[in-house]
Structure formats: C-alpha cells, structure tokens
N, CA, C, O and the ligand as a Tripos MOL2 file, in Angstrom:
@<TRIPOS>MOLECULE
protein
  305   303    77     0     0
PROTEIN
NO_CHARGES

@<TRIPOS>ATOM
      1 N          81.5420 -170.7100   80.0840 N.3       1 MET1
      2 CA         80.2810 -171.1140   79.4500 C.3       1 MET1
      3 C          79.1060 -170.3790   80.1010 C.2       1 MET1
      4 O          79.0280 -170.2730   81.3250 O.2       1 MET1
      5 N          78.1950 -169.8740   79.2630 N.am      2 LYS2
      6 CA         77.0430 -169.1300   79.7820 C.3       2 LYS2
      7 C          75.7800 -169.9720   79.7680 C.2       2 LYS2
      8 O          75.5760 -170.8210   78.9000 O.2       2 LYS2
      9 N          74.9310 -169.7040   80.7700 N.am      3 CYS3
     10 CA         73.6380 -170.4060   80.8360 C.3       3 CYS3
     11 C          72.7230 -169.9330   79.7040 C.2       3 CYS3
     12 O          72.5730 -168.7330   79.4760 O.2       3 CYS3
     13 N          72.1240 -170.8780   79.0090 N.am      4 ILE4
     14 CA         71.1960 -170.4740   77.9300 C.3       4 ILE4
     15 C          69.8700 -169.9840   78.4790 C.2       4 ILE4
     16 O          69.1120 -169.3160   77.7760 O.2       4 ILE4
     17 N          69.5860 -170.3160   79.7450 N.am      5 GLU5
     18 CA         68.3060 -169.8720   80.3360 C.3       5 GLU5
     19 C          68.3870 -168.4190   80.7860 C.2       5 GLU5
     20 O          67.4870 -167.6290   80.5030 O.2       5 GLU5
     21 N          69.4580 -168.0670   81.4820 N.am      6 CYS6
     22 CA         69.4910 -166.7550   82.1500 C.3       6 CYS6
     23 C          70.7390 -165.9450   81.8870 C.2       6 CYS6
     24 O          70.8250 -164.7830   82.2840 O.2       6 CYS6
     25 N          71.7430 -166.5690   81.1980 N.am      7 GLY7
     26 CA         72.9780 -165.8390   80.9180 C.3       7 GLY7
     27 C          73.9540 -165.8330   82.0730 C.2       7 GLY7
     28 O          74.9840 -165.1610   82.0230 O.2       7 GLY7
     29 N          73.6280 -166.5940   83.1290 N.am      8 GLY8
     30 CA         74.5280 -166.6710   84.2540 C.3       8 GLY8
     31 C          75.7430 -167.5650   83.9430 C.2       8 GLY8
     32 O          75.8100 -168.2040   82.8930 O.2       8 GLY8
     33 N          76.6860 -167.5890   84.8720 N.am      9 GLU9
     34 CA         77.8950 -168.3870   84.6840 C.3       9 GLU9
     35 C          77.7360 -169.7570   85.2800 C.2       9 GLU9
     36 O          77.1580 -169.9140   86.3560 O.2       9 GLU9
     37 N          78.2560 -170.7740   84.5710 N.am     10 TYR10
     38 CA         78.2700 -172.1110   85.1630 C.3      10 TYR10
     39 C          79.5060 -172.3030   85.9760 C.2      10 TYR10
     40 O          80.5890 -171.8500   85.6070 O.2      10 TYR10
     41 N          79.3420 -172.9830   87.0940 N.am     11 THR11
     42 CA         80.5120 -173.3650   87.9250 C.3      11 THR11
     43 C          80.4510 -174.8570   88.1230 C.2      11 THR11
     44 O          79.3850 -175.4700   88.0560 O.2      11 THR11
     45 N          81.6610 -175.4580   88.3780 N.am     12 GLU12
     46 CA         81.7420 -176.9160   88.5460 C.3      12 GLU12
     47 C          81.0850 -177.3160   89.8480 C.2      12 GLU12
     48 O          81.2810 -176.6790   90.8830 O.2      12 GLU12
     49 N          80.2890 -178.3970   89.7830 N.am     13 SER13
     50 CA         79.5830 -178.8720   90.9550 C.3      13 SER13
     51 C          79.4110 -180.3590   90.8170 C.2      13 SER13
     52 O          79.9240 -180.9540   89.8690 O.2      13 SER13
     53 N          78.7040 -180.9750   91.7340 N.am     14 THR14
     54 CA         78.3070 -182.4020   91.6240 C.3      14 THR14
     55 C          76.8540 -182.4890   92.0080 C.2      14 THR14
     56 O          76.3550 -181.6670   92.7780 O.2      14 THR14
     57 N          76.1640 -183.4930   91.4700 N.am     15 LYS15
     58 CA         74.7930 -183.7210   91.7930 C.3      15 LYS15
     59 C          74.4900 -185.2240   91.7380 C.2      15 LYS15
     60 O          75.2960 -186.0100   91.2390 O.2      15 LYS15
     61 N          73.3430 -185.6050   92.2440 N.am     16 SER16
     62 CA         72.9080 -186.9570   92.1070 C.3      16 SER16
     63 C          72.0340 -187.0690   90.8860 C.2      16 SER16
     64 O          71.0890 -186.2980   90.7200 O.2      16 SER16
     65 N          72.3450 -188.0360   90.0170 N.am     17 HIS17
     66 CA         71.5770 -188.2310   88.7710 C.3      17 HIS17
     67 C          70.6130 -189.4040   89.0450 C.2      17 HIS17
     68 O          71.0480 -190.4760   89.4660 O.2      17 HIS17
     69 N          69.3030 -189.2010   88.8060 N.am     18 VAL18
     70 CA         68.3250 -190.1950   89.0980 C.3      18 VAL18
     71 C          67.6680 -190.6410   87.7850 C.2      18 VAL18
     72 O          67.2200 -189.8240   86.9800 O.2      18 VAL18
     73 N          67.6280 -191.9470   87.6030 N.am     19 VAL19
     74 CA         66.9400 -192.5690   86.4720 C.3      19 VAL19
     75 C          65.7890 -193.3760   86.9720 C.2      19 VAL19
     76 O          65.9680 -194.3360   87.7220 O.2      19 VAL19
     77 N          64.6100 -192.9990   86.5680 N.am     20 ASP20
     78 CA         63.4160 -193.7190   87.0270 C.3      20 ASP20
     79 C          62.8220 -194.4870   85.8890 C.2      20 ASP20
     80 O          61.9810 -193.9810   85.1450 O.2      20 ASP20
     81 N          63.2900 -195.7890   85.7480 N.am     21 SER21
     82 CA         62.7510 -196.6260   84.7010 C.3      21 SER21
     83 C          62.1690 -197.8700   85.3590 C.2      21 SER21
     84 O          61.3490 -197.7520   86.2690 O.2      21 SER21
     85 N          62.5750 -199.0670   84.9190 N.am     22 GLU22
     86 CA         62.0720 -200.2890   85.6080 C.3      22 GLU22
     87 C          62.5770 -200.3400   87.0290 C.2      22 GLU22
     88 O          61.8540 -200.7490   87.9380 O.2      22 GLU22
     89 N          63.7890 -199.9340   87.2220 N.am     23 SER23
     90 CA         64.3580 -199.7860   88.5580 C.3      23 SER23
     91 C          64.6390 -198.2890   88.7610 C.2      23 SER23
     92 O          64.7670 -197.5200   87.8080 O.2      23 SER23
     93 N          64.7270 -197.9230   90.0080 N.am     24 LEU24
     94 CA         65.1590 -196.5380   90.2940 C.3      24 LEU24
     95 C          66.6600 -196.5840   90.4740 C.2      24 LEU24
     96 O          67.1560 -197.2580   91.3770 O.2      24 LEU24
     97 N          67.4030 -195.8650   89.6140 N.am     25 ILE25
     98 CA         68.8420 -195.8540   89.7040 C.3      25 ILE25
     99 C          69.2950 -194.4610   90.1330 C.2      25 ILE25
    100 O          68.9440 -193.4550   89.5170 O.2      25 ILE25
    101 N          70.0770 -194.4310   91.1970 N.am     26 ILE26
    102 CA         70.5880 -193.1350   91.6840 C.3      26 ILE26
    103 C          72.0970 -193.1810   91.6110 C.2      26 ILE26
    104 O          72.7300 -194.0270   92.2420 O.2      26 ILE26
    105 N          72.6780 -192.2730   90.8420 N.am     27 ILE27
    106 CA         74.1260 -192.1850   90.7180 C.3      27 ILE27
    107 C          74.5710 -190.9160   91.4370 C.2      27 ILE27
    108 O          74.2060 -189.8080   91.0430 O.2      27 ILE27
    109 N          75.3440 -191.0840   92.4720 N.am     28 ARG28
    110 CA         75.7300 -189.9560   93.3070 C.3      28 ARG28
    111 C          77.0480 -189.3310   92.8650 C.2      28 ARG28
    112 O          77.8650 -189.9710   92.2040 O.2      28 ARG28
    113 N          77.2360 -188.0840   93.2380 N.am     29 ASN29
    114 CA         78.5020 -187.3600   93.0140 C.3      29 ASN29
    115 C          78.8600 -187.2600   91.5180 C.2      29 ASN29
    116 O          80.0240 -187.4060   91.1460 O.2      29 ASN29
    117 N          77.8710 -187.0150   90.6800 N.am     30 VAL30
    118 CA         78.1220 -186.8840   89.2670 C.3      30 VAL30
    119 C          78.6600 -185.4600   89.0090 C.2      30 VAL30
    120 O          78.0310 -184.4840   89.4180 O.2      30 VAL30
    121 N          79.8040 -185.3390   88.3430 N.am     31 PRO31
    122 CA         80.3400 -183.9920   88.0490 C.3      31 PRO31
    123 C          79.3850 -183.2650   87.0590 C.2      31 PRO31
    124 O          78.9500 -183.8450   86.0650 O.2      31 PRO31
    125 N          79.0790 -182.0030   87.3580 N.am     32 CYS32
    126 CA         78.2150 -181.2750   86.4230 C.3      32 CYS32
    127 C          78.6220 -179.8170   86.5050 C.2      32 CYS32
    128 O          79.4600 -179.4280   87.3180 O.2      32 CYS32
    129 N          78.0140 -179.0290   85.6490 N.am     33 LEU33
    130 CA         78.1610 -177.5840   85.7290 C.3      33 LEU33
    131 C          76.8380 -177.0030   86.1880 C.2      33 LEU33
    132 O          75.7870 -177.3580   85.6530 O.2      33 LEU33
    133 N          76.8760 -176.0990   87.1880 N.am     34 GLU34
    134 CA         75.6560 -175.5550   87.6960 C.3      34 GLU34
    135 C          75.6410 -174.0510   87.5480 C.2      34 GLU34
    136 O          76.6050 -173.3730   87.9010 O.2      34 GLU34
    137 N          74.5530 -173.5340   87.0290 N.am     35 CYS35
    138 CA         74.3890 -172.0900   86.8590 C.3      35 CYS35
    139 C          74.3130 -171.4260   88.2290 C.2      35 CYS35
    140 O          73.5650 -171.8570   89.1060 O.2      35 CYS35
    141 N          75.1040 -170.3660   88.3940 N.am     36 ASN36
    142 CA         75.1220 -169.6800   89.7060 C.3      36 ASN36
    143 C          73.9320 -168.7580   89.9000 C.2      36 ASN36
    144 O          73.7540 -168.1860   90.9750 O.2      36 ASN36
    145 N          73.1060 -168.6110   88.8520 N.am     37 GLN37
    146 CA         71.9480 -167.7470   89.0140 C.3      37 GLN37
    147 C          70.6400 -168.5550   89.0970 C.2      37 GLN37
    148 O          69.8540 -168.3380   90.0190 O.2      37 GLN37
    149 N          70.3820 -169.5040   88.1310 N.am     38 CYS38
    150 CA         69.0880 -170.1490   88.1330 C.3      38 CYS38
    151 C          69.2230 -171.6260   88.5910 C.2      38 CYS38
    152 O          68.2100 -172.3040   88.7620 O.2      38 CYS38
    153 N          70.4550 -172.1250   88.7880 N.am     39 GLY39
    154 CA         70.6290 -173.4730   89.2990 C.3      39 GLY39
    155 C          70.5060 -174.5300   88.2200 C.2      39 GLY39
    156 O          70.5170 -175.7220   88.5270 O.2      39 GLY39
    157 N          70.3880 -174.1260   86.9580 N.am     40 ASP40
    158 CA         70.3270 -175.1070   85.8690 C.3      40 ASP40
    159 C          71.6200 -175.9250   85.8810 C.2      40 ASP40
    160 O          72.6970 -175.3770   86.1120 O.2      40 ASP40
    161 N          71.5180 -177.2220   85.6340 N.am     41 THR41
    162 CA         72.7260 -178.0460   85.5680 C.3      41 THR41
    163 C          72.8540 -178.7060   84.2150 C.2      41 THR41
    164 O          71.8640 -179.0830   83.5870 O.2      41 THR41
    165 N          74.1180 -178.8390   83.7710 N.am     42 VAL42
    166 CA         74.4030 -179.5460   82.5010 C.3      42 VAL42
    167 C          75.5660 -180.4970   82.7480 C.2      42 VAL42
    168 O          76.4100 -180.2650   83.6130 O.2      42 VAL42
    169 N          75.5870 -181.5760   81.9640 N.am     43 TYR43
    170 CA         76.6680 -182.5200   82.0110 C.3      43 TYR43
    171 C          77.5270 -182.3590   80.7550 C.2      43 TYR43
    172 O          77.0210 -181.9860   79.6970 O.2      43 TYR43
    173 N          78.8180 -182.6400   80.8760 N.am     44 THR44
    174 CA         79.6800 -182.6520   79.6800 C.3      44 THR44
    175 C          79.4230 -183.9300   78.9200 C.2      44 THR44
    176 O          78.8470 -184.8680   79.4700 O.2      44 THR44
    177 N          79.8470 -183.9930   77.6360 N.am     45 ASP45
    178 CA         79.6270 -185.1930   76.8070 C.3      45 ASP45
    179 C          80.2800 -186.4030   77.4610 C.2      45 ASP45
    180 O          79.7070 -187.4930   77.4400 O.2      45 ASP45
    181 N          81.4740 -186.2370   78.0450 N.am     46 THR46
    182 CA         82.1890 -187.3280   78.6850 C.3      46 THR46
    183 C          81.3380 -187.9080   79.8050 C.2      46 THR46
    184 O          81.2220 -189.1270   79.9350 O.2      46 THR46
    185 N          80.7300 -187.0150   80.6310 N.am     47 VAL47
    186 CA         79.9370 -187.4790   81.7500 C.3      47 VAL47
    187 C          78.6680 -188.2000   81.2520 C.2      47 VAL47
    188 O          78.2530 -189.2140   81.8130 O.2      47 VAL47
    189 N          78.0870 -187.6670   80.2230 N.am     48 ILE48
    190 CA         76.8370 -188.3040   79.6480 C.3      48 ILE48
    191 C          77.1600 -189.6930   79.1720 C.2      48 ILE48
    192 O          76.3870 -190.6190   79.4160 O.2      48 ILE48
    193 N          78.3020 -189.8760   78.4850 N.am     49 ARG49
    194 CA         78.6880 -191.2130   78.0110 C.3      49 ARG49
    195 C          78.9350 -192.1600   79.2110 C.2      49 ARG49
    196 O          78.5190 -193.3180   79.2090 O.2      49 ARG49
    197 N          79.6120 -191.6310   80.2100 N.am     50 ARG50
    198 CA         79.9110 -192.4260   81.4220 C.3      50 ARG50
    199 C          78.5830 -192.8520   82.1380 C.2      50 ARG50
    200 O          78.4480 -193.9830   82.6060 O.2      50 ARG50
    201 N          77.6410 -191.9200   82.1980 N.am     51 LEU51
    202 CA         76.3530 -192.2470   82.8120 C.3      51 LEU51
    203 C          75.6470 -193.3350   82.0400 C.2      51 LEU51
    204 O          75.0420 -194.2250   82.6370 O.2      51 LEU51
    205 N          75.7160 -193.2780   80.6940 N.am     52 ASP52
    206 CA         75.1160 -194.2940   79.8620 C.3      52 ASP52
    207 C          75.6870 -195.6750   80.1470 C.2      52 ASP52
    208 O          74.9760 -196.6760   80.2330 O.2      52 ASP52
    209 N          77.0160 -195.6760   80.2900 N.am     53 GLU53
    210 CA         77.7230 -196.9340   80.6140 C.3      53 GLU53
    211 C          77.3160 -197.5170   81.9610 C.2      53 GLU53
    212 O          77.0780 -198.7150   82.1100 O.2      53 GLU53
    213 N          77.2480 -196.6160   82.9300 N.am     54 ILE54
    214 CA         76.8550 -197.0610   84.2740 C.3      54 ILE54
    215 C          75.4200 -197.5990   84.2690 C.2      54 ILE54
    216 O          75.1380 -198.6380   84.8660 O.2      54 ILE54
    217 N          74.5120 -196.8780   83.5850 N.am     55 ILE55
    218 CA         73.1100 -197.3100   83.4910 C.3      55 ILE55
    219 C          73.0030 -198.6230   82.7660 C.2      55 ILE55
    220 O          72.2440 -199.4970   83.1850 O.2      55 ILE55
    221 N          73.7500 -198.7890   81.6780 N.am     56 ASP56
    222 CA         73.7910 -200.0320   80.9100 C.3      56 ASP56
    223 C          74.2240 -201.1970   81.8380 C.2      56 ASP56
    224 O          73.6160 -202.2670   81.8570 O.2      56 ASP56
    225 N          75.2770 -200.9390   82.5850 N.am     57 SER57
    226 CA         75.8140 -201.9960   83.4670 C.3      57 SER57
    227 C          74.8590 -202.4280   84.5370 C.2      57 SER57
    228 O          75.0020 -203.5020   85.1210 O.2      57 SER57
    229 N          73.8740 -201.5800   84.7960 N.am     58 LEU58
    230 CA         72.8690 -201.8660   85.8430 C.3      58 LEU58
    231 C          71.5850 -202.4080   85.2880 C.2      58 LEU58
    232 O          70.6270 -202.6400   86.0260 O.2      58 LEU58
    233 N          71.5570 -202.6210   83.9300 N.am     59 LYS59
    234 CA         70.3170 -203.0730   83.3040 C.3      59 LYS59
    235 C          69.8670 -204.4370   83.8230 C.2      59 LYS59
    236 O          68.6730 -204.7200   83.9110 O.2      59 LYS59
    237 N          70.8560 -205.2840   84.1690 N.am     60 SER60
    238 CA         70.5200 -206.6460   84.6420 C.3      60 SER60
    239 C          70.1600 -206.6460   86.1170 C.2      60 SER60
    240 O          69.7440 -207.6610   86.6750 O.2      60 SER60
    241 N          70.3310 -205.4790   86.7390 N.am     61 PHE61
    242 CA         69.9800 -205.3800   88.1610 C.3      61 PHE61
    243 C          68.4780 -205.4880   88.3350 C.2      61 PHE61
    244 O          67.7100 -204.7860   87.6770 O.2      61 PHE61
    245 N          68.0630 -206.3850   89.2390 N.am     62 LEU62
    246 CA         66.6400 -206.7040   89.3100 C.3      62 LEU62
    247 C          65.9520 -206.1140   90.5510 C.2      62 LEU62
    248 O          64.7430 -206.2720   90.7200 O.2      62 LEU62
    249 N          66.6980 -205.4540   91.3960 N.am     63 GLY63
    250 CA         66.1230 -204.8420   92.5860 C.3      63 GLY63
    251 C          65.3380 -203.5890   92.2120 C.2      63 GLY63
    252 O          65.3110 -203.1820   91.0510 O.2      63 GLY63
    253 N          64.7140 -202.9960   93.1950 N.am     64 GLU64
    254 CA         63.9160 -201.8040   92.9010 C.3      64 GLU64
    255 C          64.7390 -200.5310   92.8990 C.2      64 GLU64
    256 O          64.4410 -199.6000   92.1500 O.2      64 GLU64
    257 N          65.7630 -200.4800   93.7200 N.am     65 ILE65
    258 CA         66.5520 -199.2900   93.8120 C.3      65 ILE65
    259 C          68.0300 -199.6140   93.8010 C.2      65 ILE65
    260 O          68.4960 -200.4420   94.5840 O.2      65 ILE65
    261 N          68.7670 -198.9670   92.9190 N.am     66 ALA66
    262 CA         70.2350 -199.1080   92.9020 C.3      66 ALA66
    263 C          70.8690 -197.7420   93.1940 C.2      66 ALA66
    264 O          70.5370 -196.7440   92.5540 O.2      66 ALA66
    265 N          71.7680 -197.7140   94.1490 N.am     67 VAL67
    266 CA         72.4620 -196.4810   94.4380 C.3      67 VAL67
    267 C          73.9470 -196.7130   94.2000 C.2      67 VAL67
    268 O          74.5490 -197.5660   94.8520 O.2      67 VAL67
    269 N          74.5440 -195.9680   93.2800 N.am     68 VAL68
    270 CA         75.9810 -196.1730   93.0340 C.3      68 VAL68
    271 C          76.6380 -194.7660   93.0700 C.2      68 VAL68
    272 O          75.9990 -193.7210   92.9460 O.2      68 VAL68
    273 N          77.9450 -194.8450   93.2490 N.am     69 ASP69
    274 CA         78.7120 -193.5910   93.2420 C.3      69 ASP69
    275 C          79.4330 -193.4780   91.9040 C.2      69 ASP69
    276 O          80.0540 -194.4340   91.4390 O.2      69 ASP69
    277 N          79.3450 -192.3200   91.3010 N.am     70 TYR70
    278 CA         79.9720 -192.0790   89.9700 C.3      70 TYR70
    279 C          81.4120 -192.4860   90.0000 C.2      70 TYR70
    280 O          81.8420 -193.1830   89.0810 O.2      70 TYR70
    281 N          82.1900 -192.1120   90.9740 N.am     71 SER71
    282 CA         83.6130 -192.3330   91.0510 C.3      71 SER71
    283 C          83.9390 -193.8050   91.2790 C.2      71 SER71
    284 O          85.0340 -194.2460   90.9300 O.2      71 SER71
    285 N          83.0100 -194.5830   91.8620 N.am     72 ASP72
    286 CA         83.2600 -195.9800   92.1190 C.3      72 ASP72
    287 C          83.2960 -196.7500   90.8010 C.2      72 ASP72
    288 O          83.8210 -197.8630   90.7680 O.2      72 ASP72
    289 N          82.7640 -196.2050   89.7320 N.am     73 ASN73
    290 CA         82.6120 -196.9200   88.4790 C.3      73 ASN73
    291 C          83.6880 -196.5550   87.4370 C.2      73 ASN73
    292 O          83.6400 -197.0480   86.3100 O.2      73 ASN73
    293 N          84.6330 -195.7180   87.7920 N.am     74 GLN74
    294 CA         85.6250 -195.2560   86.8100 C.3      74 GLN74
    295 C          86.3600 -196.4130   86.1530 C.2      74 GLN74
    296 O          86.5970 -196.3760   84.9460 O.2      74 GLN74
    297 N          86.7180 -197.4170   86.8950 N.am     75 ALA75
    298 CA         87.5600 -198.5010   86.3530 C.3      75 ALA75
    299 C          86.7200 -199.6230   85.7330 C.2      75 ALA75
    300 O          87.2720 -200.5400   85.1250 O.2      75 ALA75
    301 N          85.4160 -199.5610   85.8770 N.am     76 ALA76
    302 CA         84.5790 -200.6880   85.4210 C.3      76 ALA76
    303 C          84.5270 -200.7560   83.9030 C.2      76 ALA76
    304 O          83.8720 -201.6380   83.3470 O.2      76 ALA76
    305 ZN         70.9470 -169.8800   84.5170 Zn       77 ZN77
@<TRIPOS>BOND
     1     1     2 1
     2     2     3 1
     3     3     4 2
     4     3     5 am
     5     5     6 1
     6     6     7 1
     7     7     8 2
     8     7     9 am
     9     9    10 1
    10    10    11 1
    11    11    12 2
    12    11    13 am
    13    13    14 1
    14    14    15 1
    15    15    16 2
    16    15    17 am
    17    17    18 1
    18    18    19 1
    19    19    20 2
    20    19    21 am
    21    21    22 1
    22    22    23 1
    23    23    24 2
    24    23    25 am
    25    25    26 1
    26    26    27 1
    27    27    28 2
    28    27    29 am
    29    29    30 1
    30    30    31 1
    31    31    32 2
    32    31    33 am
    33    33    34 1
    34    34    35 1
    35    35    36 2
    36    35    37 am
    37    37    38 1
    38    38    39 1
    39    39    40 2
    40    39    41 am
    41    41    42 1
    42    42    43 1
    43    43    44 2
    44    43    45 am
    45    45    46 1
    46    46    47 1
    47    47    48 2
    48    47    49 am
    49    49    50 1
    50    50    51 1
    51    51    52 2
    52    51    53 am
    53    53    54 1
    54    54    55 1
    55    55    56 2
    56    55    57 am
    57    57    58 1
    58    58    59 1
    59    59    60 2
    60    59    61 am
    61    61    62 1
    62    62    63 1
    63    63    64 2
    64    63    65 am
    65    65    66 1
    66    66    67 1
    67    67    68 2
    68    67    69 am
    69    69    70 1
    70    70    71 1
    71    71    72 2
    72    71    73 am
    73    73    74 1
    74    74    75 1
    75    75    76 2
    76    75    77 am
    77    77    78 1
    78    78    79 1
    79    79    80 2
    80    79    81 am
    81    81    82 1
    82    82    83 1
    83    83    84 2
    84    83    85 am
    85    85    86 1
    86    86    87 1
    87    87    88 2
    88    87    89 am
    89    89    90 1
    90    90    91 1
    91    91    92 2
    92    91    93 am
    93    93    94 1
    94    94    95 1
    95    95    96 2
    96    95    97 am
    97    97    98 1
    98    98    99 1
    99    99   100 2
   100    99   101 am
   101   101   102 1
   102   102   103 1
   103   103   104 2
   104   103   105 am
   105   105   106 1
   106   106   107 1
   107   107   108 2
   108   107   109 am
   109   109   110 1
   110   110   111 1
   111   111   112 2
   112   111   113 am
   113   113   114 1
   114   114   115 1
   115   115   116 2
   116   115   117 am
   117   117   118 1
   118   118   119 1
   119   119   120 2
   120   119   121 am
   121   121   122 1
   122   122   123 1
   123   123   124 2
   124   123   125 am
   125   125   126 1
   126   126   127 1
   127   127   128 2
   128   127   129 am
   129   129   130 1
   130   130   131 1
   131   131   132 2
   132   131   133 am
   133   133   134 1
   134   134   135 1
   135   135   136 2
   136   135   137 am
   137   137   138 1
   138   138   139 1
   139   139   140 2
   140   139   141 am
   141   141   142 1
   142   142   143 1
   143   143   144 2
   144   143   145 am
   145   145   146 1
   146   146   147 1
   147   147   148 2
   148   147   149 am
   149   149   150 1
   150   150   151 1
   151   151   152 2
   152   151   153 am
   153   153   154 1
   154   154   155 1
   155   155   156 2
   156   155   157 am
   157   157   158 1
   158   158   159 1
   159   159   160 2
   160   159   161 am
   161   161   162 1
   162   162   163 1
   163   163   164 2
   164   163   165 am
   165   165   166 1
   166   166   167 1
   167   167   168 2
   168   167   169 am
   169   169   170 1
   170   170   171 1
   171   171   172 2
   172   171   173 am
   173   173   174 1
   174   174   175 1
   175   175   176 2
   176   175   177 am
   177   177   178 1
   178   178   179 1
   179   179   180 2
   180   179   181 am
   181   181   182 1
   182   182   183 1
   183   183   184 2
   184   183   185 am
   185   185   186 1
   186   186   187 1
   187   187   188 2
   188   187   189 am
   189   189   190 1
   190   190   191 1
   191   191   192 2
   192   191   193 am
   193   193   194 1
   194   194   195 1
   195   195   196 2
   196   195   197 am
   197   197   198 1
   198   198   199 1
   199   199   200 2
   200   199   201 am
   201   201   202 1
   202   202   203 1
   203   203   204 2
   204   203   205 am
   205   205   206 1
   206   206   207 1
   207   207   208 2
   208   207   209 am
   209   209   210 1
   210   210   211 1
   211   211   212 2
   212   211   213 am
   213   213   214 1
   214   214   215 1
   215   215   216 2
   216   215   217 am
   217   217   218 1
   218   218   219 1
   219   219   220 2
   220   219   221 am
   221   221   222 1
   222   222   223 1
   223   223   224 2
   224   223   225 am
   225   225   226 1
   226   226   227 1
   227   227   228 2
   228   227   229 am
   229   229   230 1
   230   230   231 1
   231   231   232 2
   232   231   233 am
   233   233   234 1
   234   234   235 1
   235   235   236 2
   236   235   237 am
   237   237   238 1
   238   238   239 1
   239   239   240 2
   240   239   241 am
   241   241   242 1
   242   242   243 1
   243   243   244 2
   244   243   245 am
   245   245   246 1
   246   246   247 1
   247   247   248 2
   248   247   249 am
   249   249   250 1
   250   250   251 1
   251   251   252 2
   252   251   253 am
   253   253   254 1
   254   254   255 1
   255   255   256 2
   256   255   257 am
   257   257   258 1
   258   258   259 1
   259   259   260 2
   260   259   261 am
   261   261   262 1
   262   262   263 1
   263   263   264 2
   264   263   265 am
   265   265   266 1
   266   266   267 1
   267   267   268 2
   268   267   269 am
   269   269   270 1
   270   270   271 1
   271   271   272 2
   272   271   273 am
   273   273   274 1
   274   274   275 1
   275   275   276 2
   276   275   277 am
   277   277   278 1
   278   278   279 1
   279   279   280 2
   280   279   281 am
   281   281   282 1
   282   282   283 1
   283   283   284 2
   284   283   285 am
   285   285   286 1
   286   286   287 1
   287   287   288 2
   288   287   289 am
   289   289   290 1
   290   290   291 1
   291   291   292 2
   292   291   293 am
   293   293   294 1
   294   294   295 1
   295   295   296 2
   296   295   297 am
   297   297   298 1
   298   298   299 1
   299   299   300 2
   300   299   301 am
   301   301   302 1
   302   302   303 1
   303   303   304 2
@<TRIPOS>SUBSTRUCTURE
     1 MET1         2 RESIDUE 1 A MET
     2 LYS2         6 RESIDUE 1 A LYS
     3 CYS3        10 RESIDUE 1 A CYS
     4 ILE4        14 RESIDUE 1 A ILE
     5 GLU5        18 RESIDUE 1 A GLU
     6 CYS6        22 RESIDUE 1 A CYS
     7 GLY7        26 RESIDUE 1 A GLY
     8 GLY8        30 RESIDUE 1 A GLY
     9 GLU9        34 RESIDUE 1 A GLU
    10 TYR10       38 RESIDUE 1 A TYR
    11 THR11       42 RESIDUE 1 A THR
    12 GLU12       46 RESIDUE 1 A GLU
    13 SER13       50 RESIDUE 1 A SER
    14 THR14       54 RESIDUE 1 A THR
    15 LYS15       58 RESIDUE 1 A LYS
    16 SER16       62 RESIDUE 1 A SER
    17 HIS17       66 RESIDUE 1 A HIS
    18 VAL18       70 RESIDUE 1 A VAL
    19 VAL19       74 RESIDUE 1 A VAL
    20 ASP20       78 RESIDUE 1 A ASP
    21 SER21       82 RESIDUE 1 A SER
    22 GLU22       86 RESIDUE 1 A GLU
    23 SER23       90 RESIDUE 1 A SER
    24 LEU24       94 RESIDUE 1 A LEU
    25 ILE25       98 RESIDUE 1 A ILE
    26 ILE26      102 RESIDUE 1 A ILE
    27 ILE27      106 RESIDUE 1 A ILE
    28 ARG28      110 RESIDUE 1 A ARG
    29 ASN29      114 RESIDUE 1 A ASN
    30 VAL30      118 RESIDUE 1 A VAL
    31 PRO31      122 RESIDUE 1 A PRO
    32 CYS32      126 RESIDUE 1 A CYS
    33 LEU33      130 RESIDUE 1 A LEU
    34 GLU34      134 RESIDUE 1 A GLU
    35 CYS35      138 RESIDUE 1 A CYS
    36 ASN36      142 RESIDUE 1 A ASN
    37 GLN37      146 RESIDUE 1 A GLN
    38 CYS38      150 RESIDUE 1 A CYS
    39 GLY39      154 RESIDUE 1 A GLY
    40 ASP40      158 RESIDUE 1 A ASP
    41 THR41      162 RESIDUE 1 A THR
    42 VAL42      166 RESIDUE 1 A VAL
    43 TYR43      170 RESIDUE 1 A TYR
    44 THR44      174 RESIDUE 1 A THR
    45 ASP45      178 RESIDUE 1 A ASP
    46 THR46      182 RESIDUE 1 A THR
    47 VAL47      186 RESIDUE 1 A VAL
    48 ILE48      190 RESIDUE 1 A ILE
    49 ARG49      194 RESIDUE 1 A ARG
    50 ARG50      198 RESIDUE 1 A ARG
    51 LEU51      202 RESIDUE 1 A LEU
    52 ASP52      206 RESIDUE 1 A ASP
    53 GLU53      210 RESIDUE 1 A GLU
    54 ILE54      214 RESIDUE 1 A ILE
    55 ILE55      218 RESIDUE 1 A ILE
    56 ASP56      222 RESIDUE 1 A ASP
    57 SER57      226 RESIDUE 1 A SER
    58 LEU58      230 RESIDUE 1 A LEU
    59 LYS59      234 RESIDUE 1 A LYS
    60 SER60      238 RESIDUE 1 A SER
    61 PHE61      242 RESIDUE 1 A PHE
    62 LEU62      246 RESIDUE 1 A LEU
    63 GLY63      250 RESIDUE 1 A GLY
    64 GLU64      254 RESIDUE 1 A GLU
    65 ILE65      258 RESIDUE 1 A ILE
    66 ALA66      262 RESIDUE 1 A ALA
    67 VAL67      266 RESIDUE 1 A VAL
    68 VAL68      270 RESIDUE 1 A VAL
    69 ASP69      274 RESIDUE 1 A ASP
    70 TYR70      278 RESIDUE 1 A TYR
    71 SER71      282 RESIDUE 1 A SER
    72 ASP72      286 RESIDUE 1 A ASP
    73 ASN73      290 RESIDUE 1 A ASN
    74 GLN74      294 RESIDUE 1 A GLN
    75 ALA75      298 RESIDUE 1 A ALA
    76 ALA76      302 RESIDUE 1 A ALA
    77 ZN77       305 GROUP 0 **** ****
C-alpha cells in the first residue's frame, strides 16, 4: 500500500489513539500502518471498528481520563 501524501511505503506499526471528547480517552498499542517517509498513519477497517467499540464501551465512564490497551479489549 502506498501513501497518498508522498508515495512512500506503509509499514506495520502501533500508536496511541487519543479521543478528546467529554473525557480524554487514550487507547494504547493500536495497530496501524505508518508511512516510512512522512510518518502518516492509517488504520484498517477492522481496527477502526474495534476502536469504535472500545470508545462506545467507555461512554459511561465518568472520569476525566481513561487509558486502555487495545489488546486488553479483544475479548470484551
Ligand atoms: Zn507518506
């Protein structure tokens, strides 16, 4: 897969996904593809759906900051 920004190659990586809404939600170790030239990152459809599920499951969370690990939520 080629980067649409610079034409570089994507390689598999992980990153922390941050959602800043009513609460700050940080999901660590999210699998992504990272461009080896410009550092642009993309998620696969599977990962995007999984992130939505994790974020949904944290909607009732009333604290200010939630930090979860992507892999900890696989079975949830
Ligand atoms: Zn790029």
